[in-house]
Structures are given as C-alpha cells and as structure tokens.
SEVEXBA-576116 format. One line per 2 residues: number of its first residue (from 0); for each residue x, y, z of N, C-alpha, C. Coordinates in steps of 0.2 Angstrom, whole numbers, plus 5000, padded with zeros to 4 digits. Layout:
BEGIN
NUM) X:Y:Z:X:Y:Z:X:Y:Z; ...
END
This chain:
BEGIN
0) 4774:5447:5031:4771:5441:5035:4773:5434:5033; 4774:5430:5037:4775:5423:5034:4768:5420:5032
2) 4769:5416:5026:4763:5414:5023:4759:5409:5027; 4752:5409:5026:4748:5404:5029:4746:5400:5024
4) 4749:5400:5017:4747:5396:5011:4754:5393:5009; 4754:5386:5008:4759:5383:5005:4756:5378:5000
6) 4757:5379:4994:4754:5375:4988:4759:5371:4984; 4765:5370:4987:4770:5366:4984:4775:5363:4989
8) 4775:5357:4990:4779:5353:4994:4778:5346:4993; 4783:5341:4996:4784:5335:4994:4784:5330:5000
10) 4783:5324:4999:4783:5319:5004:4787:5313:5002; 4788:5308:5006:4791:5301:5003:4788:5299:4997
12) 4782:5301:4995:4779:5297:4990:4783:5300:4983; 4788:5305:4984:4792:5307:4978:4799:5308:4981
14) 4801:5314:4981:4808:5315:4983:4809:5319:4990; 4803:5319:4993:4803:5322:5000:4806:5317:5006
16) 4808:5319:5011:4811:5315:5016:4805:5314:5022; 4800:5317:5022:4795:5316:5027:4789:5312:5025
18) 4787:5308:5030:4780:5305:5029:4775:5309:5029; 4769:5308:5026:4763:5312:5026:4761:5315:5033
20) 4761:5311:5038:4760:5313:5045:4765:5318:5048; 4771:5317:5046:4776:5322:5048:4775:5329:5044
22) 4774:5328:5038:4772:5334:5034:4766:5338:5037; 4762:5335:5039:4756:5339:5042:4757:5342:5048
24) 4761:5339:5052:4763:5341:5059:4768:5347:5058; 4772:5347:5052:4776:5353:5051:4772:5358:5048
26) 4767:5357:5044:4763:5363:5042:4759:5366:5048; 4757:5362:5052:4754:5365:5058:4758:5369:5062
28) 4764:5366:5063:4769:5370:5067:4771:5377:5064; 4771:5377:5057:4772:5383:5054:4767:5388:5053
30) 4761:5386:5055:4755:5391:5055:4752:5391:5048; 4752:5385:5044:4750:5385:5037:4743:5383:5038
32) 4738:5387:5034:4731:5386:5035:4728:5383:5028; 4731:5384:5023:4729:5381:5016:4735:5378:5013
34) 4734:5372:5011:4740:5368:5009:4738:5363:5003; 4743:5361:4999:4743:5356:4994:4749:5352:4994
36) 4748:5345:4994:4754:5340:4994:4755:5340:4986; 4761:5341:4983:4762:5341:4976:4768:5336:4975
38) 4768:5330:4976:4773:5325:4974:4774:5325:4967; 4780:5323:4964:4782:5323:4957:4778:5317:4954
40) 4774:5318:4949:4770:5314:4945:4767:5307:4949; 4764:5309:4955:4761:5305:4959:4756:5308:4964
42) 4751:5304:4965:4745:5307:4970:4744:5302:4976; 4749:5297:4977:4748:5292:4981:4747:5294:4988
44) 4750:5300:4990:4749:5303:4997:4744:5307:4998; 4740:5309:4993:4735:5314:4993:4730:5312:4997
46) 4726:5307:4997:4721:5305:5001:4723:5305:5009; 4728:5302:5010:4730:5302:5018:4731:5310:5020
48) 4734:5313:5015:4736:5320:5017:4730:5325:5018; 4725:5324:5014:4719:5328:5015:4715:5326:5021
50) 4715:5319:5023:4712:5316:5029:4715:5320:5035; 4722:5319:5036:4726:5322:5042:4726:5329:5042
52) 4726:5333:5036:4726:5340:5036:4720:5343:5039; 4714:5340:5036:4707:5342:5039:4707:5341:5046
54) 4709:5336:5049:4709:5334:5056:4713:5340:5060; 4718:5342:5057:4723:5348:5060:4720:5355:5058
56) 4715:5355:5055:4712:5362:5054:4715:5365:5048; 4718:5361:5044:4721:5364:5038:4716:5363:5031
58) 4716:5368:5027:4711:5367:5021:4716:5364:5016; 4715:5358:5014:4719:5353:5010:4716:5353:5003
60) 4720:5354:4998:4719:5354:4991:4723:5348:4988; 4720:5344:4984:4723:5339:4980:4728:5342:4975
62) 4734:5339:4975:4739:5342:4970:4744:5337:4968; 4747:5339:4963:4753:5335:4960:4758:5340:4956
64) 4763:5338:4955:4768:5342:4951:4770:5337:4945; 4769:5339:4939:4770:5335:4933:4776:5338:4930
66) 4781:5333:4928:4787:5335:4925:4786:5335:4917; 4787:5341:4914:4785:5342:4907:4790:5344:4902
68) 4789:5344:4896:4794:5347:4891:4790:5352:4887; 4793:5358:4886:4790:5363:4882:4796:5366:4878
70) 4795:5365:4871:4801:5367:4867:4808:5366:4870; 4809:5360:4872:4815:5357:4874:4817:5361:4881
72) 4812:5363:4885:4814:5366:4890:4809:5362:4896; 4814:5359:4901:4810:5355:4906:4806:5360:4911
74) 4800:5359:4911:4795:5364:4915:4791:5359:4920; 4790:5362:4926:4786:5358:4930:4779:5361:4930
76) 4774:5358:4930:4767:5361:4930:4763:5357:4936; 4761:5362:4940:4757:5360:4946:4750:5359:4945
78) 4747:5354:4947:4739:5353:4946:4736:5353:4953; 4731:5358:4953:4727:5359:4960:4720:5357:4959
80) 4716:5354:4964:4710:5352:4963:4708:5347:4959; 4713:5342:4957:4712:5337:4952:4708:5331:4956
82) 4705:5327:4951:4702:5320:4953:4708:5316:4953; 4710:5313:4959:4716:5309:4959:4715:5302:4957
84) 4708:5301:4955:4707:5294:4952:4705:5295:4944; 4707:5300:4941:4706:5302:4934:4710:5297:4930
86) 4707:5292:4926:4711:5287:4922:4716:5290:4918; 4715:5296:4915:4721:5299:4911:4727:5301:4915
88) 4726:5304:4921:4731:5305:4925:4735:5299:4928; 4730:5294:4930:4734:5288:4933:4738:5284:4927
90) 4736:5285:4921:4740:5281:4916:4746:5285:4915; 4746:5292:4915:4752:5296:4914:4757:5295:4920
92) 4754:5295:4926:4759:5293:4932:4762:5286:4931; 4758:5281:4929:4761:5275:4928:4767:5275:4923
94) 4766:5278:4917:4772:5279:4912:4777:5283:4915; 4776:5288:4918:4781:5292:4921:4785:5288:4926
96) 4782:5284:4930:4785:5280:4935:4790:5275:4932; 4788:5272:4926:4792:5267:4923:4798:5271:4920
98) 4796:5276:4917:4802:5281:4913:4807:5283:4919; 4804:5285:4924:4809:5288:4929:4814:5282:4932
100) 4811:5276:4933:4815:5271:4935:4820:5269:4930; 4818:5269:4924:4823:5267:4918:4828:5272:4918
102) 4827:5279:4918:4832:5284:4918:4836:5283:4924; 4834:5282:4930:4837:5281:4936:4843:5276:4935
104) 4841:5270:4933:4846:5265:4932:4852:5266:4927; 4849:5270:4921:4854:5271:4917:4859:5277:4919
106) 4856:5281:4923:4860:5287:4925:4866:5285:4930; 4863:5280:4934:4868:5278:4939:4874:5273:4936
108) 4872:5270:4930:4877:5267:4927:4882:5271:4924; 4880:5277:4921:4884:5282:4919:4889:5284:4924
110) 4887:5285:4930:4891:5288:4935:4897:5283:4937; 4894:5276:4937:4898:5270:4939:4904:5270:4934
112) 4902:5270:4928:4907:5270:4922:4912:5275:4922; 4910:5281:4925:4914:5287:4925:4919:5286:4932
114) 4918:5281:4935:4923:5280:4942:4920:5282:4948; 4913:5283:4949:4911:5284:4955:4908:5277:4958
116) 4909:5278:4965:4906:5272:4969:4899:5272:4970; 4896:5266:4968:4889:5265:4970:4888:5260:4975
118) 4884:5262:4980:4882:5258:4986:4876:5254:4983; 4878:5247:4982:4873:5243:4979:4866:5242:4984
120) 4867:5243:4990:4861:5242:4994:4857:5247:4994; 4859:5254:4993:4855:5259:4993:4853:5260:4985
122) 4856:5257:4980:4854:5257:4974:4848:5253:4973; 4849:5247:4976:4843:5242:4974:4837:5244:4978
124) 4838:5248:4984:4832:5251:4988:4829:5256:4983; 4833:5261:4980:4830:5266:4976:4826:5264:4970
126) 4829:5259:4967:4826:5256:4961:4819:5253:4961; 4817:5252:4968:4811:5249:4969:4806:5255:4971
128) 4808:5261:4971:4803:5266:4973:4799:5267:4967; 4793:5269:4968:4788:5271:4962:4790:5277:4959
130) 4792:5282:4963:4794:5289:4960:4801:5290:4962; 4806:5289:4958:4813:5291:4959:4816:5297:4955
132) 4819:5302:4958:4820:5307:4955:4828:5309:4955; 4829:5315:4952:4837:5317:4952:4839:5318:4959
134) 4836:5321:4964:4839:5322:4971:4840:5315:4974; 4837:5310:4972:4839:5303:4974:4846:5301:4971
136) 4847:5302:4965:4853:5301:4962:4859:5305:4965; 4858:5311:4966:4863:5315:4970:4865:5313:4976
138) 4859:5311:4980:4861:5309:4987:4865:5302:4986; 4863:5298:4982:4867:5291:4981:4874:5292:4980
140) 4875:5297:4975:4882:5298:4974:4886:5303:4979; 4883:5307:4981:4886:5312:4986:4887:5310:4993
142) 4882:5306:4995:4883:5303:5002:4889:5299:5003; 4892:5296:4998:4898:5292:4999:4904:5296:4999
144) 4907:5295:5004:4913:5299:5006:4919:5298:5000; 4920:5293:4998:4924:5291:4993:4923:5296:4986
146) 4916:5297:4985:4914:5301:4979:4915:5308:4980; 4915:5311:4987:4916:5317:4988:4923:5319:4987
148) 4928:5314:4989:4935:5315:4987:4936:5315:4980; 4933:5310:4977:4934:5310:4969:4931:5316:4966
150) 4926:5319:4968:4923:5325:4965:4928:5332:4966; 4930:5331:4972:4935:5337:4974:4942:5336:4970
152) 4944:5330:4969:4951:5330:4967:4950:5330:4959; 4946:5327:4956:4945:5327:4949:4941:5332:4945
154) 4936:5335:4949:4931:5340:4946:4932:5347:4950; 4935:5347:4955:4936:5353:4959:4929:5355:4962
156) 4925:5350:4963:4918:5352:4965:4917:5349:4973; 4915:5354:4977:4914:5353:4984:4908:5352:4986
158) 4906:5346:4989:4899:5344:4992:4898:5348:4998; 4892:5351:4998:4890:5354:5004:4882:5354:5005
160) 4879:5357:5010:4871:5356:5011:4868:5359:5004; 4871:5364:5002:4868:5368:4996:4870:5366:4989
162) 4873:5360:4988:4876:5359:4982:4872:5354:4977; 4866:5352:4979:4862:5348:4975:4860:5351:4968
164) 4858:5357:4968:4857:5361:4962:4863:5361:4957; 4868:5363:4961:4875:5364:4957:4877:5357:4954
166) 4876:5352:4958:4878:5345:4955:4873:5343:4949; 4867:5345:4950:4863:5343:4944:4865:5347:4938
168) 4866:5354:4939:4867:5358:4933:4874:5356:4930; 4878:5353:4934:4885:5352:4931:4886:5345:4928
170) 4882:5340:4931:4883:5333:4929:4877:5330:4926; 4871:5333:4926:4866:5329:4924:4861:5332:4920
172) 4862:5339:4918:4857:5342:4915:4857:5343:4907; 4864:5342:4904:4864:5343:4897:4868:5337:4893
174) 4866:5337:4887:4869:5331:4883:4877:5332:4884; 4881:5326:4885:4888:5326:4886:4890:5326:4893
176) 4886:5328:4898:4888:5327:4905:4887:5320:4907; 4891:5319:4912:4891:5312:4915:4885:5308:4916
178) 4880:5312:4920:4874:5309:4922:4868:5310:4918; 4869:5313:4912:4864:5315:4908:4860:5309:4904
180) 4854:5309:4905:4850:5304:4901:4844:5307:4899; 4842:5306:4893:4836:5310:4890:4830:5305:4890
182) 4826:5306:4895:4820:5302:4896:4815:5305:4892; 4810:5301:4890:4804:5304:4887:4800:5308:4892
184) 4797:5314:4890:4793:5318:4895:4786:5319:4891; 4781:5321:4896:4775:5323:4893:4776:5330:4892
186) 4772:5333:4886:4773:5340:4884:4769:5343:4889; 4771:5350:4890:4768:5355:4894:4760:5356:4892
188) 4759:5356:4886:4752:5357:4884:4748:5351:4885; 4751:5345:4885:4747:5339:4887:4746:5339:4894
190) 4750:5341:4898:4749:5341:4906:4744:5345:4907; 4744:5351:4904:4738:5356:4906:4732:5354:4904
192) 4731:5350:4898:4724:5348:4896:4722:5343:4901; 4727:5338:4903:4725:5333:4907:4723:5335:4914
194) 4727:5340:4916:4725:5342:4923:4717:5346:4922; 4716:5349:4917:4709:5352:4916:4704:5346:4915
196) 4705:5341:4912:4701:5335:4911:4700:5332:4917; 4704:5333:4922:4703:5330:4928:4700:5334:4934
198) 4697:5340:4931:4694:5345:4935:4698:5350:4939; 4705:5350:4937:4709:5354:4941:4711:5360:4937
200) 4716:5364:4940:4719:5370:4937:4726:5369:4937; 4729:5372:4932:4736:5371:4930:4741:5377:4932
202) 4746:5377:4935:4750:5382:4937:4758:5381:4936; 4761:5386:4933:4768:5385:4932:4772:5385:4939
204) 4776:5380:4940:4780:5380:4946:4786:5384:4945; 4788:5387:4950:4794:5391:4951:4796:5394:4943
206) 4793:5398:4940:4794:5400:4933:4801:5404:4934; 4805:5403:4927:4811:5406:4927:4817:5403:4930
208) 4815:5398:4934:4821:5394:4937:4824:5390:4933; 4821:5388:4927:4825:5384:4922:4830:5387:4918
210) 4836:5385:4919:4841:5389:4915:4841:5389:4908; 4837:5384:4904:4837:5385:4897:4833:5391:4895
212) 4829:5394:4899:4825:5399:4897:4830:5405:4896; 4834:5407:4900:4839:5412:4899:4836:5419:4900
214) 4834:5422:4895:4832:5429:4895:4825:5430:4897; 4823:5436:4899:4816:5438:4900:4812:5438:4894
216) 4815:5439:4889:4811:5440:4883:4809:5432:4881; 4813:5427:4882:4811:5421:4881:4807:5418:4886
218) 4807:5421:4892:4802:5419:4897:4795:5421:4896; 4795:5427:4893:4788:5429:4891:4785:5426:4885
220) 4789:5424:4881:4787:5420:4875:4785:5413:4878; 4788:5410:4882:4786:5403:4885:4779:5404:4889
222) 4779:5410:4893:4773:5411:4897:4767:5412:4892; 4768:5416:4887:4763:5417:4882:4760:5410:4879
224) 4765:5406:4877:4763:5399:4874:4759:5395:4880; 4762:5395:4886:4758:5391:4890:4751:5394:4892
226) 4751:5400:4892:4744:5404:4893:4739:5402:4887; 4742:5402:4881:4738:5400:4875:4736:5392:4876
228) 4740:5388:4879:4738:5381:4880:4733:5380:4886; 4732:5386:4889:4727:5385:4895:4729:5386:4902
230) 4736:5388:4903:4738:5389:4909:4734:5394:4914; 4733:5392:4920:4728:5395:4925:4733:5400:4929
232) 4739:5398:4931:4742:5402:4936:4749:5401:4936; 4753:5406:4940:4759:5406:4941:4761:5406:4948
234) 4766:5402:4950:4769:5402:4957:4773:5407:4957; 4771:5413:4960:4774:5419:4960:4779:5420:4966
236) 4777:5417:4971:4781:5417:4977:4784:5410:4979; 4790:5411:4978:4793:5404:4979:4800:5405:4981
238) 4803:5400:4985:4810:5400:4988:4815:5401:4982; 4813:5399:4976:4818:5399:4970:4819:5406:4968
240) 4814:5411:4970:4814:5417:4967:4817:5423:4972; 4821:5428:4970:4823:5433:4973:4817:5438:4975
242) 4817:5442:4979:4811:5447:4980:4809:5451:4974; 4815:5453:4970:4813:5456:4964:4810:5452:4959
244) 4811:5445:4959:4808:5441:4954:4801:5439:4957; 4800:5439:4963:4793:5438:4966:4788:5444:4963
246) 4791:5450:4964:4787:5456:4961:4786:5455:4954; 4791:5454:4950:4790:5452:4943:4785:5448:4941
248) 4785:5442:4944:4780:5436:4942:4773:5438:4945; 4772:5442:4951:4766:5444:4952:4763:5449:4948
250) 4767:5453:4945:4765:5458:4940:4762:5454:4934; 4767:5449:4932:4765:5446:4926:4759:5442:4927
252) 4758:5439:4933:4751:5435:4933:4745:5440:4932; 4746:5447:4934:4741:5451:4934:4740:5453:4926
254) 4746:5454:4923:4746:5456:4915:4742:5450:4911; 4744:5444:4913:4742:5438:4909:4735:5435:4912
256) 4732:5439:4917:4726:5436:4920:4727:5429:4922; 4732:5428:4926:4733:5421:4930:4733:5422:4937
258) 4731:5417:4940:4731:5417:4947:4738:5417:4950; 4740:5420:4956:4747:5419:4959:4746:5414:4964
260) 4751:5410:4965:4752:5406:4971:4758:5406:4975; 4758:5403:4980:4763:5403:4985:4766:5396:4986
262) 4772:5394:4986:4774:5387:4987:4782:5387:4990; 4783:5383:4994:4790:5383:4997:4794:5378:4994
264) 4791:5373:4990:4795:5368:4987:4799:5364:4992; 4796:5363:4998:4799:5360:5004:4800:5352:5003
266) 4805:5350:5005:4806:5342:5005:4808:5339:5011; 4810:5343:5017:4811:5340:5023:4809:5345:5029
268) 4805:5349:5028:4802:5353:5033:4806:5359:5035; 4812:5360:5031:4816:5366:5033:4815:5373:5029
270) 4812:5372:5023:4811:5377:5018:4805:5382:5020; 4800:5379:5023:4794:5382:5025:4795:5388:5029
272) 4791:5393:5028:4791:5399:5032:4796:5404:5031; 4800:5403:5025:4806:5408:5023:4804:5414:5019
274) 4797:5413:5016:4794:5418:5012:4791:5423:5016; 4790:5430:5014:4786:5435:5017:4782:5438:5012
276) 4776:5437:5013:4770:5439:5009:4765:5444:5012; 4763:5450:5010:4759:5454:5014:4752:5450:5015
278) 4750:5451:5021:4743:5448:5023:4737:5449:5018; 4736:5456:5016:4731:5457:5011:4732:5454:5005
280) 4738:5453:5002:4740:5449:4996:4738:5442:4997; 4740:5439:5003:4738:5432:5004:4730:5430:5004
282) 4726:5436:5007:4719:5435:5007:4717:5435:5000; 4720:5439:4995:4718:5439:4988:4719:5433:4985
284) 4725:5430:4986:4728:5424:4983:4723:5418:4985; 4720:5418:4991:4716:5412:4994:4709:5414:4990
286) 4707:5419:4989:4700:5421:4986:4700:5419:4979; 4705:5421:4975:4706:5419:4968:4706:5412:4967
288) 4710:5408:4971:4711:5401:4971:4704:5398:4972; 4701:5399:4977:4694:5397:4979:4690:5397:4973
290) 4690:5404:4971:4685:5406:4965:4686:5401:4959; 4692:5400:4958:4694:5396:4951:4693:5389:4953
292) 4694:5386:4959:4693:5379:4960:4686:5378:4960; 4681:5382:4961:4674:5381:4962:4670:5382:4955
294) 4674:5385:4950:4672:5387:4944:4670:5381:4939
END
C-alpha cells in the first residue's frame, strides 16, 4: 500500500523546488494524511505549511532536518513536534545559514578555479538565499552546457537526471576533491538535545545512506551512540533504502525501542508515493508517533 504518511520533504525554503502551497497540493494529490515539512536547518515554511495542510484535511506536524556531524560522519537528524520559535533552535539556524552561505561561496570558487564556468547571475541569486545547499551547487555547475562537456571530456562524467548524488560523492564529499569545503557543523548529540529542549522528538534521517559508515557493524555502533544521546526514532521507510534495508531498519527500530517513520525526501513532487508500506504497519507508526509527541 502507498503510504498515507510522509514525514520528510522539502520546499523552496531549503533545496526544494516547490512553494509551500504547491507542496500541499502535491500531498493532497498523493493521498497523504499525515505530513511534516522538514526543510534543511530552517522552519521558515512551517507556519504556512501547517495552516494550508490543515485546510486540506492533512494532519501537519512541525518539522526540520538538521545537518550534523557525529564522529566525522555527516548525519541528518529530523526534528518533529518542535516549537519553531524556540530561541536555541532559531540561533542554531541563524549560524547554519551563515555557514552554508560561506561554504557555498568558497565551493563555487573552487569549481571556478578548476576550470568550470559559473553563471554569475545565478550565482548572485543563490548566494542571497537563506538556506543554500549542495544540490544548489550541483545545479549551478551541471545546468551549464559547457560544464557538461567539460565533465565528460576531462572527468568521463555524464550528467543525467540521476547524477546529483554521484556528482556530490565524486567532487564534493571528501578532502582533496574539487568542491570539498569543510564547514563547521553542529554535533549530532547537540541537535538531539536542542530538539528535545524545543519540545520535539529526534529521528535519524535515511540511516545508512552515509557512505562514511560503511559496514553494518559501524552502523550499529553509530546507532547505539545516537540512542545513548537520546535519539527517539529511525526513518525506516525511505526512498534511499532498498526493500531489504527497510526491513532491516524496521527490525532495528524495534530492537532499540525507537519509533519507525516514513519519509520520501521529496524535493520536487516526483518522489512521493514510491514506497509501499503495509496498512497495519502505517497505523502502528501513526499511533506510536502520536503517543510520543503527546508525551
């Protein structure tokens, strides 16, 4: 059964392509009944989202996705049921916004020095955004036809609709790569604590998708550490996971006494509805989520 729950997606307030009203219309079209807008390090769209979603008969939960660092591994922690006016979170998002903009400018400079063309009009537009992310940089570089030729000829890299992740992994993820820039991040433990202080619950987004984790043994070690830090849940059903991984993470959620969540990580309305989760299981997930948010 297609999910009626989607607790992970983005709008133009981070790296999504849809405005909040468009997001709500897409949710309604896809039959989503319970939803959380989780923009990167920003809750700017949450108030509008909750208002429009409720008018459309959707149960809306305040949410955010925080970029964190845990033992030199970049993890994303989702916060649900948070007070979007909490001063600690607002200060964190302000710092993250400044750091993202600095990272964006320096990363684009790296690509330019390496011979890539940079559309100055698009560059100046993007640098004004409150939340600018790696996908913005990928689009800036890969949308230029001359850069596509440059990538193909010099790096044997072909740009296609599914190349964003490959581009980030090859050119932006590790020291020594052209577009790598080490920006300061909030630690995973700090993000979990802040989410709790803001009245919310903390969930590990698309666990295991981080290539730095590598082995399952290392994944279990990280999961144990996050659980010790107060982690409340796992995004067990994600487009980033294979059916086997979804089963694994659901079993791990039960073993570690964590709630399981469902998220499309949608950015443009095209990823929603791709998962299939049994109806009784969806009912269980909604019940557990509601119980924890009311605790």
